[in-house]
All heavy atoms as TSV, in Angstrom:
chain	resi	resn	atom	element	x	y	z
A	1	MET	N	N	92.476	122.334	132.610
A	1	MET	CA	C	93.166	122.528	131.342
A	1	MET	C	C	94.073	123.751	131.481
A	1	MET	O	O	93.688	124.749	132.056
A	1	MET	CB	C	92.142	122.734	130.224
A	1	MET	CG	C	92.764	122.937	128.868
A	1	MET	SD	S	91.598	123.182	127.510
A	1	MET	CE	C	90.824	121.595	127.434
A	2	THR	N	N	95.265	123.653	130.924
A	2	THR	CA	C	96.196	124.770	130.995
A	2	THR	C	C	95.789	125.866	129.999
A	2	THR	O	O	95.088	125.599	129.017
A	2	THR	CB	C	97.634	124.320	130.685
A	2	THR	OG1	O	97.692	123.835	129.353
A	2	THR	CG2	C	98.095	123.252	131.667
A	3	LEU	N	N	96.268	127.066	130.245
A	3	LEU	CA	C	95.921	128.202	129.396
A	3	LEU	C	C	96.380	127.967	127.960
A	3	LEU	O	O	95.611	128.179	127.012
A	3	LEU	CB	C	96.539	129.484	129.952
A	3	LEU	CG	C	96.262	130.765	129.179
A	3	LEU	CD1	C	94.765	131.041	129.096
A	3	LEU	CD2	C	96.981	131.943	129.817
A	4	ASP	N	N	97.603	127.516	127.771
A	4	ASP	CA	C	98.096	127.321	126.406
A	4	ASP	C	C	97.322	126.241	125.658
A	4	ASP	O	O	97.029	126.390	124.468
A	4	ASP	CB	C	99.598	127.045	126.384
A	4	ASP	CG	C	100.016	125.868	127.244
A	4	ASP	OD1	O	99.322	125.551	128.222
A	4	ASP	OD2	O	101.065	125.268	126.928
A	5	LYS	N	N	96.926	125.177	126.331
A	5	LYS	CA	C	96.133	124.133	125.667
A	5	LYS	C	C	94.740	124.638	125.321
A	5	LYS	O	O	94.208	124.334	124.253
A	5	LYS	CB	C	96.043	122.891	126.543
A	5	LYS	CG	C	97.332	122.116	126.590
A	5	LYS	CD	C	97.193	120.851	127.384
A	5	LYS	CE	C	98.532	120.121	127.425
A	5	LYS	NZ	N	98.430	118.859	128.158
A	6	MET	N	N	94.144	125.411	126.226
A	6	MET	CA	C	92.820	125.962	125.976
A	6	MET	C	C	92.845	126.895	124.764
A	6	MET	O	O	92.005	126.802	123.877
A	6	MET	CB	C	92.318	126.724	127.210
A	6	MET	CG	C	90.978	127.385	127.007
A	6	MET	SD	S	90.522	128.443	128.375
A	6	MET	CE	C	91.841	129.634	128.357
A	7	LEU	N	N	93.841	127.762	124.702
A	7	LEU	CA	C	93.939	128.708	123.589
A	7	LEU	C	C	94.259	127.988	122.278
A	7	LEU	O	O	93.746	128.366	121.227
A	7	LEU	CB	C	94.974	129.778	123.896
A	7	LEU	CG	C	94.630	130.695	125.071
A	7	LEU	CD1	C	95.774	131.645	125.354
A	7	LEU	CD2	C	93.330	131.451	124.836
A	8	ALA	N	N	95.076	126.949	122.343
A	8	ALA	CA	C	95.379	126.167	121.138
A	8	ALA	C	C	94.110	125.509	120.601
A	8	ALA	O	O	93.890	125.482	119.380
A	8	ALA	CB	C	96.439	125.117	121.448
A	9	GLU	N	N	93.286	125.004	121.502
A	9	GLU	CA	C	92.028	124.378	121.082
A	9	GLU	C	C	91.121	125.392	120.385
A	9	GLU	O	O	90.532	125.100	119.346
A	9	GLU	CB	C	91.331	123.796	122.307
A	9	GLU	CG	C	90.107	122.983	121.985
A	9	GLU	CD	C	89.518	122.343	123.232
A	9	GLU	OE1	O	90.219	121.531	123.854
A	9	GLU	OE2	O	88.364	122.669	123.572
A	10	ILE	N	N	91.031	126.590	120.936
A	10	ILE	CA	C	90.218	127.650	120.319
A	10	ILE	C	C	90.810	128.027	118.963
A	10	ILE	O	O	90.097	128.151	117.967
A	10	ILE	CB	C	90.124	128.876	121.240
A	10	ILE	CG1	C	89.337	128.524	122.506
A	10	ILE	CG2	C	89.471	130.060	120.514
A	10	ILE	CD1	C	89.414	129.574	123.591
A	11	GLY	N	N	92.134	128.192	118.896
A	11	GLY	CA	C	92.804	128.544	117.646
A	11	GLY	C	C	92.633	127.482	116.578
A	11	GLY	O	O	92.460	127.801	115.398
A	12	ASN	N	N	92.687	126.222	116.981
A	12	ASN	CA	C	92.534	125.127	116.011
A	12	ASN	C	C	91.138	125.067	115.408
A	12	ASN	O	O	90.961	124.526	114.312
A	12	ASN	CB	C	92.867	123.792	116.668
A	12	ASN	CG	C	94.343	123.644	116.934
A	12	ASN	OD1	O	95.172	124.302	116.316
A	12	ASN	ND2	N	94.689	122.785	117.881
A	13	LYS	N	N	90.164	125.632	116.081
A	13	LYS	CA	C	88.795	125.673	115.554
A	13	LYS	C	C	88.621	126.786	114.525
A	13	LYS	O	O	87.570	126.902	113.912
A	13	LYS	CB	C	87.796	125.861	116.694
A	13	LYS	CG	C	87.712	124.667	117.601
A	13	LYS	CD	C	86.708	124.906	118.713
A	13	LYS	CE	C	86.648	123.697	119.629
A	13	LYS	NZ	N	85.741	123.917	120.756
A	14	ARG	N	N	89.673	127.602	114.372
A	14	ARG	CA	C	89.670	128.721	113.416
A	14	ARG	C	C	88.434	129.603	113.604
A	14	ARG	O	O	87.735	129.946	112.652
A	14	ARG	CB	C	89.817	128.207	111.990
A	14	ARG	CG	C	91.101	127.390	111.845
A	14	ARG	CD	C	91.575	127.113	110.465
A	14	ARG	NE	N	91.596	128.201	109.520
A	14	ARG	CZ	C	92.596	129.078	109.355
A	14	ARG	NH1	N	93.656	129.020	110.118
A	14	ARG	NH2	N	92.529	130.001	108.424
A	15	MET	N	N	88.210	129.962	114.855
A	15	MET	CA	C	87.062	130.805	115.203
A	15	MET	C	C	87.318	132.249	114.802
A	15	MET	O	O	88.464	132.705	114.804
A	15	MET	CB	C	86.817	130.755	116.710
A	15	MET	CG	C	86.456	129.377	117.226
A	15	MET	SD	S	86.219	129.374	119.010
A	15	MET	CE	C	84.533	129.956	119.065
A	16	PRO	N	N	86.256	132.992	114.472
A	16	PRO	CA	C	86.418	134.436	114.266
A	16	PRO	C	C	86.980	135.066	115.540
A	16	PRO	O	O	86.758	134.555	116.651
A	16	PRO	CB	C	84.995	134.929	114.000
A	16	PRO	CG	C	84.255	133.716	113.542
A	16	PRO	CD	C	84.877	132.560	114.260
A	17	PHE	N	N	87.695	136.158	115.389
A	17	PHE	CA	C	88.398	136.764	116.515
A	17	PHE	C	C	87.490	137.045	117.711
A	17	PHE	O	O	87.785	136.615	118.828
A	17	PHE	CB	C	89.118	138.048	116.090
A	17	PHE	CG	C	89.771	138.737	117.252
A	17	PHE	CD1	C	90.888	138.174	117.856
A	17	PHE	CD2	C	89.261	139.915	117.754
A	17	PHE	CE1	C	91.489	138.791	118.946
A	17	PHE	CE2	C	89.857	140.543	118.841
A	17	PHE	CZ	C	90.974	139.976	119.430
A	18	LYS	N	N	86.420	137.770	117.506
A	18	LYS	CA	C	85.566	138.150	118.636
A	18	LYS	C	C	84.946	136.936	119.323
A	18	LYS	O	O	84.853	136.895	120.551
A	18	LYS	CB	C	84.481	139.132	118.199
A	18	LYS	CG	C	85.032	140.507	117.901
A	18	LYS	CD	C	83.939	141.494	117.572
A	18	LYS	CE	C	84.549	142.854	117.283
A	18	LYS	NZ	N	83.558	143.873	117.013
A	19	ALA	N	N	84.547	135.937	118.557
A	19	ALA	CA	C	83.964	134.728	119.143
A	19	ALA	C	C	85.018	133.955	119.931
A	19	ALA	O	O	84.765	133.513	121.060
A	19	ALA	CB	C	83.364	133.844	118.055
A	20	GLY	N	N	86.202	133.806	119.374
A	20	GLY	CA	C	87.286	133.110	120.067
A	20	GLY	C	C	87.710	133.834	121.322
A	20	GLY	O	O	87.955	133.219	122.364
A	21	LEU	N	N	87.781	135.154	121.243
A	21	LEU	CA	C	88.148	135.954	122.413
A	21	LEU	C	C	87.105	135.820	123.511
A	21	LEU	O	O	87.452	135.676	124.685
A	21	LEU	CB	C	88.327	137.421	122.018
A	21	LEU	CG	C	88.772	138.353	123.135
A	21	LEU	CD1	C	90.118	137.925	123.702
A	21	LEU	CD2	C	88.828	139.787	122.622
A	22	ALA	N	N	85.842	135.840	123.155
A	22	ALA	CA	C	84.776	135.698	124.147
A	22	ALA	C	C	84.869	134.347	124.854
A	22	ALA	O	O	84.750	134.276	126.086
A	22	ALA	CB	C	83.410	135.861	123.486
A	23	VAL	N	N	85.106	133.280	124.101
A	23	VAL	CA	C	85.234	131.948	124.692
A	23	VAL	C	C	86.461	131.906	125.610
A	23	VAL	O	O	86.395	131.406	126.735
A	23	VAL	CB	C	85.334	130.859	123.595
A	23	VAL	CG1	C	85.720	129.515	124.189
A	23	VAL	CG2	C	84.026	130.755	122.836
A	24	ALA	N	N	87.585	132.429	125.151
A	24	ALA	CA	C	88.814	132.417	125.946
A	24	ALA	C	C	88.637	133.201	127.245
A	24	ALA	O	O	89.015	132.723	128.318
A	24	ALA	CB	C	89.966	133.000	125.128
A	25	CYS	N	N	88.057	134.386	127.161
A	25	CYS	CA	C	87.849	135.210	128.356
A	25	CYS	C	C	86.922	134.518	129.348
A	25	CYS	O	O	87.179	134.530	130.558
A	25	CYS	CB	C	87.292	136.577	127.976
A	25	CYS	SG	S	88.458	137.630	127.099
A	26	GLN	N	N	85.866	133.900	128.850
A	26	GLN	CA	C	84.925	133.205	129.727
A	26	GLN	C	C	85.591	132.009	130.404
A	26	GLN	O	O	85.430	131.810	131.610
A	26	GLN	CB	C	83.697	132.745	128.940
A	26	GLN	CG	C	82.606	132.177	129.816
A	26	GLN	CD	C	82.031	133.224	130.755
A	26	GLN	OE1	O	81.647	134.298	130.321
A	26	GLN	NE2	N	81.990	132.925	132.039
A	27	CYS	N	N	86.358	131.240	129.660
A	27	CYS	CA	C	87.048	130.077	130.226
A	27	CYS	C	C	88.054	130.497	131.295
A	27	CYS	O	O	88.152	129.873	132.347
A	27	CYS	CB	C	87.762	129.284	129.135
A	27	CYS	SG	S	86.654	128.386	128.043
A	28	VAL	N	N	88.802	131.553	131.029
A	28	VAL	CA	C	89.788	132.042	131.995
A	28	VAL	C	C	89.082	132.552	133.251
A	28	VAL	O	O	89.474	132.220	134.373
A	28	VAL	CB	C	90.685	133.136	131.367
A	28	VAL	CG1	C	91.481	133.882	132.414
A	28	VAL	CG2	C	91.612	132.504	130.345
A	29	SER	N	N	88.038	133.337	133.081
A	29	SER	CA	C	87.287	133.850	134.240
A	29	SER	C	C	86.684	132.707	135.054
A	29	SER	O	O	86.760	132.712	136.287
A	29	SER	CB	C	86.181	134.797	133.780
A	29	SER	OG	O	86.735	135.950	133.213
A	30	ASP	N	N	86.103	131.732	134.383
A	30	ASP	CA	C	85.489	130.593	135.071
A	30	ASP	C	C	86.514	129.754	135.827
A	30	ASP	O	O	86.167	129.079	136.799
A	30	ASP	CB	C	84.744	129.693	134.077
A	30	ASP	CG	C	83.481	130.332	133.524
A	30	ASP	OD1	O	83.055	131.391	134.042
A	30	ASP	OD2	O	82.929	129.772	132.555
A	31	SER	N	N	87.775	129.805	135.382
A	31	SER	CA	C	88.834	129.012	136.010
A	31	SER	C	C	89.605	129.799	137.074
A	31	SER	O	O	90.628	129.329	137.572
A	31	SER	CB	C	89.814	128.510	134.945
A	31	SER	OG	O	89.140	127.672	134.026
A	32	GLY	N	N	89.143	131.013	137.376
A	32	GLY	CA	C	89.786	131.814	138.409
A	32	GLY	C	C	90.918	132.688	137.924
A	32	GLY	O	O	91.661	133.257	138.725
A	33	GLY	N	N	91.059	132.833	136.614
A	33	GLY	CA	C	92.105	133.675	136.051
A	33	GLY	C	C	91.641	135.112	135.902
A	33	GLY	O	O	90.551	135.485	136.348
A	34	GLU	N	N	92.477	135.917	135.273
A	34	GLU	CA	C	92.175	137.335	135.089
A	34	GLU	C	C	92.258	137.720	133.619
A	34	GLU	O	O	93.027	137.140	132.858
A	34	GLU	CB	C	93.153	138.184	135.888
A	34	GLU	CG	C	93.051	137.967	137.394
A	34	GLU	CD	C	94.030	138.835	138.143
A	34	GLU	OE1	O	95.239	138.605	137.980
A	34	GLU	OE2	O	93.568	139.741	138.865
A	35	VAL	N	N	91.462	138.721	133.255
A	35	VAL	CA	C	91.393	139.237	131.889
A	35	VAL	C	C	91.660	140.732	131.939
A	35	VAL	O	O	91.046	141.449	132.730
A	35	VAL	CB	C	89.995	138.973	131.278
A	35	VAL	CG1	C	89.905	139.563	129.882
A	35	VAL	CG2	C	89.676	137.484	131.264
A	36	PHE	N	N	92.592	141.210	131.116
A	36	PHE	CA	C	92.960	142.627	131.071
A	36	PHE	C	C	92.865	143.120	129.630
A	36	PHE	O	O	93.545	142.591	128.747
A	36	PHE	CB	C	94.393	142.838	131.560
A	36	PHE	CG	C	94.649	142.327	132.940
A	36	PHE	CD1	C	95.172	141.055	133.127
A	36	PHE	CD2	C	94.368	143.116	134.049
A	36	PHE	CE1	C	95.418	140.569	134.397
A	36	PHE	CE2	C	94.609	142.634	135.321
A	36	PHE	CZ	C	95.132	141.367	135.505
A	37	ASP	N	N	92.048	144.147	129.404
A	37	ASP	CA	C	91.949	144.768	128.069
A	37	ASP	C	C	93.105	145.750	127.942
A	37	ASP	O	O	93.209	146.695	128.723
A	37	ASP	CB	C	90.608	145.478	127.912
A	37	ASP	CG	C	90.399	146.023	126.515
A	37	ASP	OD1	O	91.363	146.077	125.723
A	37	ASP	OD2	O	89.258	146.408	126.213
A	38	GLU	N	N	93.968	145.528	126.966
A	38	GLU	CA	C	95.129	146.395	126.752
A	38	GLU	C	C	95.031	147.170	125.445
A	38	GLU	O	O	96.036	147.558	124.867
A	38	GLU	CB	C	96.409	145.558	126.803
A	38	GLU	CG	C	96.622	144.910	128.157
A	38	GLU	CD	C	97.949	144.206	128.286
A	38	GLU	OE1	O	98.473	143.699	127.269
A	38	GLU	OE2	O	98.460	144.161	129.412
A	39	GLY	N	N	93.828	147.382	124.970
A	39	GLY	CA	C	93.632	148.147	123.743
A	39	GLY	C	C	93.786	147.289	122.502
A	39	GLY	O	O	92.820	146.750	121.990
A	40	GLU	N	N	95.018	147.151	122.018
A	40	GLU	CA	C	95.287	146.370	120.810
A	40	GLU	C	C	95.192	144.868	121.067
A	40	GLU	O	O	95.073	144.081	120.132
A	40	GLU	CB	C	96.680	146.696	120.271
A	40	GLU	CG	C	96.842	148.125	119.808
A	40	GLU	CD	C	96.294	148.343	118.421
A	40	GLU	OE1	O	96.416	147.445	117.578
A	40	GLU	OE2	O	95.748	149.425	118.188
A	41	SER	N	N	95.295	144.466	122.322
A	41	SER	CA	C	95.249	143.045	122.668
A	41	SER	C	C	94.546	142.863	124.010
A	41	SER	O	O	94.257	143.834	124.704
A	41	SER	CB	C	96.660	142.451	122.731
A	41	SER	OG	O	97.367	142.981	123.830
A	42	VAL	N	N	94.292	141.621	124.351
A	42	VAL	CA	C	93.719	141.271	125.648
A	42	VAL	C	C	94.687	140.305	126.314
A	42	VAL	O	O	95.099	139.317	125.706
A	42	VAL	CB	C	92.325	140.624	125.502
A	42	VAL	CG1	C	91.818	140.117	126.837
A	42	VAL	CG2	C	91.342	141.626	124.904
A	43	LYS	N	N	95.089	140.641	127.552
A	43	LYS	CA	C	95.998	139.772	128.294
A	43	LYS	C	C	95.180	138.859	129.189
A	43	LYS	O	O	94.313	139.312	129.924
A	43	LYS	CB	C	96.971	140.600	129.130
A	43	LYS	CG	C	97.968	139.746	129.903
A	43	LYS	CD	C	99.045	140.568	130.575
A	43	LYS	CE	C	98.518	141.219	131.821
A	43	LYS	NZ	N	99.577	141.866	132.614
A	44	LEU	N	N	95.472	137.562	129.110
A	44	LEU	CA	C	94.832	136.567	129.952
A	44	LEU	C	C	95.893	135.977	130.869
A	44	LEU	O	O	97.005	135.686	130.420
A	44	LEU	CB	C	94.235	135.442	129.105
A	44	LEU	CG	C	93.281	135.849	127.983
A	44	LEU	CD1	C	92.887	134.624	127.169
A	44	LEU	CD2	C	92.053	136.532	128.551
A	45	THR	N	N	95.566	135.813	132.143
A	45	THR	CA	C	96.477	135.146	133.065
A	45	THR	C	C	95.718	134.047	133.781
A	45	THR	O	O	94.574	134.234	134.206
A	45	THR	CB	C	97.084	136.120	134.092
A	45	THR	OG1	O	96.044	136.711	134.854
A	45	THR	CG2	C	97.903	137.196	133.430
A	46	LEU	N	N	96.374	132.899	133.899
A	46	LEU	CA	C	95.769	131.759	134.573
A	46	LEU	C	C	96.880	130.903	135.157
A	46	LEU	O	O	97.758	130.436	134.426
A	46	LEU	CB	C	94.927	130.937	133.590
A	46	LEU	CG	C	94.209	129.720	134.152
A	46	LEU	CD1	C	93.196	130.132	135.221
A	46	LEU	CD2	C	93.515	128.954	133.044
A	47	LYS	N	N	96.865	130.744	136.460
A	47	LYS	CA	C	97.830	129.899	137.180
A	47	LYS	C	C	99.271	130.252	136.827
A	47	LYS	O	O	100.100	129.381	136.550
A	47	LYS	CB	C	97.550	128.427	136.911
A	47	LYS	CG	C	96.180	127.985	137.382
A	47	LYS	CD	C	95.913	126.542	137.063
A	47	LYS	CE	C	94.486	126.183	137.491
A	47	LYS	NZ	N	94.117	124.832	137.092
A	48	GLY	N	N	99.565	131.548	136.806
A	48	GLY	CA	C	100.925	132.003	136.558
A	48	GLY	C	C	101.347	132.058	135.105
A	48	GLY	O	O	102.461	132.454	134.800
A	49	VAL	N	N	100.472	131.666	134.196
A	49	VAL	CA	C	100.776	131.709	132.759
A	49	VAL	C	C	100.047	132.893	132.144
A	49	VAL	O	O	98.885	133.150	132.457
A	49	VAL	CB	C	100.356	130.394	132.061
A	49	VAL	CG1	C	100.623	130.460	130.568
A	49	VAL	CG2	C	101.072	129.206	132.687
A	50	GLU	N	N	100.731	133.603	131.284
A	50	GLU	CA	C	100.182	134.806	130.648
A	50	GLU	C	C	100.122	134.612	129.139
A	50	GLU	O	O	101.015	134.023	128.543
A	50	GLU	CB	C	101.107	135.972	130.986
A	50	GLU	CG	C	100.657	137.310	130.527
A	50	GLU	CD	C	101.614	138.384	131.026
A	50	GLU	OE1	O	101.637	138.656	132.231
A	50	GLU	OE2	O	102.337	138.934	130.174
A	51	ALA	N	N	99.051	135.117	128.535
A	51	ALA	CA	C	98.909	135.059	127.077
A	51	ALA	C	C	98.286	136.362	126.594
A	51	ALA	O	O	97.533	137.008	127.325
A	51	ALA	CB	C	98.040	133.886	126.670
A	52	HIS	N	N	98.615	136.725	125.369
A	52	HIS	CA	C	98.031	137.905	124.730
A	52	HIS	C	C	97.236	137.445	123.515
A	52	HIS	O	O	97.761	136.719	122.661
A	52	HIS	CB	C	99.125	138.893	124.305
A	52	HIS	CG	C	99.816	139.510	125.462
A	52	HIS	ND1	N	99.399	140.688	126.030
A	52	HIS	CD2	C	100.862	139.096	126.199
A	52	HIS	CE1	C	100.179	140.976	127.044
A	52	HIS	NE2	N	101.078	140.020	127.168
A	53	CYS	N	N	95.992	137.865	123.445
A	53	CYS	CA	C	95.107	137.545	122.323
A	53	CYS	C	C	94.954	138.794	121.473
A	53	CYS	O	O	94.789	139.890	122.002
A	53	CYS	CB	C	93.743	137.097	122.840
A	53	CYS	SG	S	93.822	135.716	123.989
A	54	PHE	N	N	94.990	138.618	120.159
A	54	PHE	CA	C	94.972	139.779	119.267
A	54	PHE	C	C	94.504	139.386	117.876
A	54	PHE	O	O	94.446	138.209	117.538
A	54	PHE	CB	C	96.367	140.400	119.191
A	54	PHE	CG	C	97.422	139.422	118.744
A	54	PHE	CD1	C	97.779	139.336	117.418
A	54	PHE	CD2	C	98.038	138.580	119.659
A	54	PHE	CE1	C	98.742	138.424	116.994
A	54	PHE	CE2	C	99.005	137.670	119.250
A	54	PHE	CZ	C	99.354	137.595	117.923
A	55	GLN	N	N	94.181	140.392	117.095
A	55	GLN	CA	C	93.839	140.213	115.687
A	55	GLN	C	C	94.858	141.033	114.901
A	55	GLN	O	O	94.749	142.252	114.812
A	55	GLN	CB	C	92.416	140.707	115.409
A	55	GLN	CG	C	91.961	140.465	114.003
A	55	GLN	CD	C	90.524	140.913	113.760
A	55	GLN	OE1	O	89.887	141.492	114.624
A	55	GLN	NE2	N	90.024	140.644	112.582
A	56	PRO	N	N	95.883	140.379	114.312
A	56	PRO	CA	C	96.976	141.131	113.696
A	56	PRO	C	C	96.569	141.971	112.480
A	56	PRO	O	O	97.167	143.005	112.229
A	56	PRO	CB	C	97.988	140.051	113.308
A	56	PRO	CG	C	97.205	138.791	113.230
A	56	PRO	CD	C	96.067	138.944	114.202
A	57	TYR	N	N	95.567	141.511	111.750
A	57	TYR	CA	C	95.113	142.232	110.560
A	57	TYR	C	C	93.591	142.283	110.563
A	57	TYR	O	O	92.942	141.257	110.765
A	57	TYR	CB	C	95.591	141.545	109.272
A	57	TYR	CG	C	97.081	141.335	109.248
A	57	TYR	CD1	C	97.617	140.070	109.485
A	57	TYR	CD2	C	97.946	142.394	109.022
A	57	TYR	CE1	C	98.984	139.867	109.480
A	57	TYR	CE2	C	99.322	142.200	109.023
A	57	TYR	CZ	C	99.830	140.945	109.247
A	57	TYR	OH	O	101.183	140.739	109.250
A	58	GLN	N	N	93.030	143.440	110.342
A	58	GLN	CA	C	91.579	143.602	110.386
A	58	GLN	C	C	90.865	142.775	109.316
A	58	GLN	O	O	89.729	142.368	109.503
A	58	GLN	CB	C	91.201	145.078	110.244
A	58	GLN	CG	C	91.622	145.914	111.430
A	58	GLN	CD	C	90.999	145.448	112.730
A	58	GLN	OE1	O	89.816	145.157	112.795
A	58	GLN	NE2	N	91.797	145.366	113.772
A	59	ASP	N	N	91.538	142.513	108.203
A	59	ASP	CA	C	90.887	141.766	107.126
A	59	ASP	C	C	91.007	140.241	107.293
A	59	ASP	O	O	90.475	139.486	106.489
A	59	ASP	CB	C	91.421	142.203	105.763
A	59	ASP	CG	C	92.919	141.989	105.611
A	59	ASP	OD1	O	93.628	141.992	106.630
A	59	ASP	OD2	O	93.386	141.839	104.466
A	60	ILE	N	N	91.712	139.795	108.323
A	60	ILE	CA	C	91.800	138.365	108.636
A	60	ILE	C	C	91.108	138.166	109.974
A	60	ILE	O	O	91.670	138.437	111.024
A	60	ILE	CB	C	93.256	137.877	108.688
A	60	ILE	CG1	C	93.931	138.124	107.338
A	60	ILE	CG2	C	93.307	136.399	109.056
A	60	ILE	CD1	C	95.414	137.808	107.330
A	61	ASP	N	N	89.879	137.710	109.931
A	61	ASP	CA	C	89.057	137.609	111.134
A	61	ASP	C	C	89.230	136.245	111.802
A	61	ASP	O	O	88.335	135.397	111.764
A	61	ASP	CB	C	87.595	137.861	110.787
A	61	ASP	CG	C	86.716	137.967	112.027
A	61	ASP	OD1	O	87.265	138.223	113.116
A	61	ASP	OD2	O	85.499	137.785	111.902
A	62	LEU	N	N	90.411	136.044	112.399
A	62	LEU	CA	C	90.688	134.801	113.107
A	62	LEU	C	C	91.280	135.122	114.476
A	62	LEU	O	O	91.881	136.174	114.668
A	62	LEU	CB	C	91.669	133.927	112.318
A	62	LEU	CG	C	91.164	133.351	111.009
A	62	LEU	CD1	C	92.312	132.671	110.263
A	62	LEU	CD2	C	90.027	132.374	111.245
A	63	PHE	N	N	91.128	134.190	115.397
A	63	PHE	CA	C	91.623	134.316	116.757
A	63	PHE	C	C	93.115	133.957	116.785
A	63	PHE	O	O	93.500	132.875	116.340
A	63	PHE	CB	C	90.847	133.378	117.676
A	63	PHE	CG	C	91.329	133.357	119.090
A	63	PHE	CD1	C	90.990	134.379	119.953
A	63	PHE	CD2	C	92.105	132.311	119.554
A	63	PHE	CE1	C	91.430	134.360	121.260
A	63	PHE	CE2	C	92.537	132.287	120.863
A	63	PHE	CZ	C	92.207	133.320	121.719
A	64	TYR	N	N	93.944	134.858	117.270
A	64	TYR	CA	C	95.387	134.635	117.416
A	64	TYR	C	C	95.774	134.880	118.869
A	64	TYR	O	O	95.146	135.688	119.554
A	64	TYR	CB	C	96.197	135.589	116.542
A	64	TYR	CG	C	96.095	135.312	115.061
A	64	TYR	CD1	C	95.142	135.937	114.294
A	64	TYR	CD2	C	96.980	134.434	114.454
A	64	TYR	CE1	C	95.045	135.686	112.936
A	64	TYR	CE2	C	96.892	134.179	113.086
A	64	TYR	CZ	C	95.927	134.807	112.351
A	64	TYR	OH	O	95.840	134.568	111.008
A	65	TYR	N	N	96.850	134.226	119.295
A	65	TYR	CA	C	97.346	134.436	120.649
A	65	TYR	C	C	98.842	134.114	120.698
A	65	TYR	O	O	99.382	133.438	119.815
A	65	TYR	CB	C	96.619	133.536	121.654
A	65	TYR	CG	C	96.951	132.084	121.503
A	65	TYR	CD1	C	97.943	131.496	122.269
A	65	TYR	CD2	C	96.314	131.301	120.549
A	65	TYR	CE1	C	98.281	130.161	122.098
A	65	TYR	CE2	C	96.633	129.976	120.384
A	65	TYR	CZ	C	97.626	129.412	121.154
A	65	TYR	OH	O	97.962	128.110	120.986
A	66	GLU	N	N	99.500	134.614	121.743
A	66	GLU	CA	C	100.895	134.279	122.035
A	66	GLU	C	C	100.996	134.040	123.531
A	66	GLU	O	O	100.462	134.817	124.316
A	66	GLU	CB	C	101.833	135.419	121.660
A	66	GLU	CG	C	102.001	135.642	120.194
A	66	GLU	CD	C	102.947	136.776	119.867
A	66	GLU	OE1	O	103.323	137.540	120.777
A	66	GLU	OE2	O	103.315	136.903	118.691
A	67	CYS	N	N	101.640	132.951	123.916
A	67	CYS	CA	C	101.878	132.660	125.341
A	67	CYS	C	C	103.300	133.006	125.700
A	67	CYS	O	O	104.176	132.937	124.923
A	67	CYS	CB	C	101.645	131.182	125.640
A	67	CYS	SG	S	99.924	130.711	125.710
């Protein structure tokens, strides 16, 4: 599964941020990708594709990402 499809699937489940991030990080690691904590966001890389996962507002507890 590609990184963008995997993240879209997690986002469509409307998971809380921390739960969605944990699933995304585990899937990327299991697939041979890399996870980088950048403070405000987490960068995921898999097969040359990069995505940033973040929570834009503290009062909205949902998983967001940008590829």
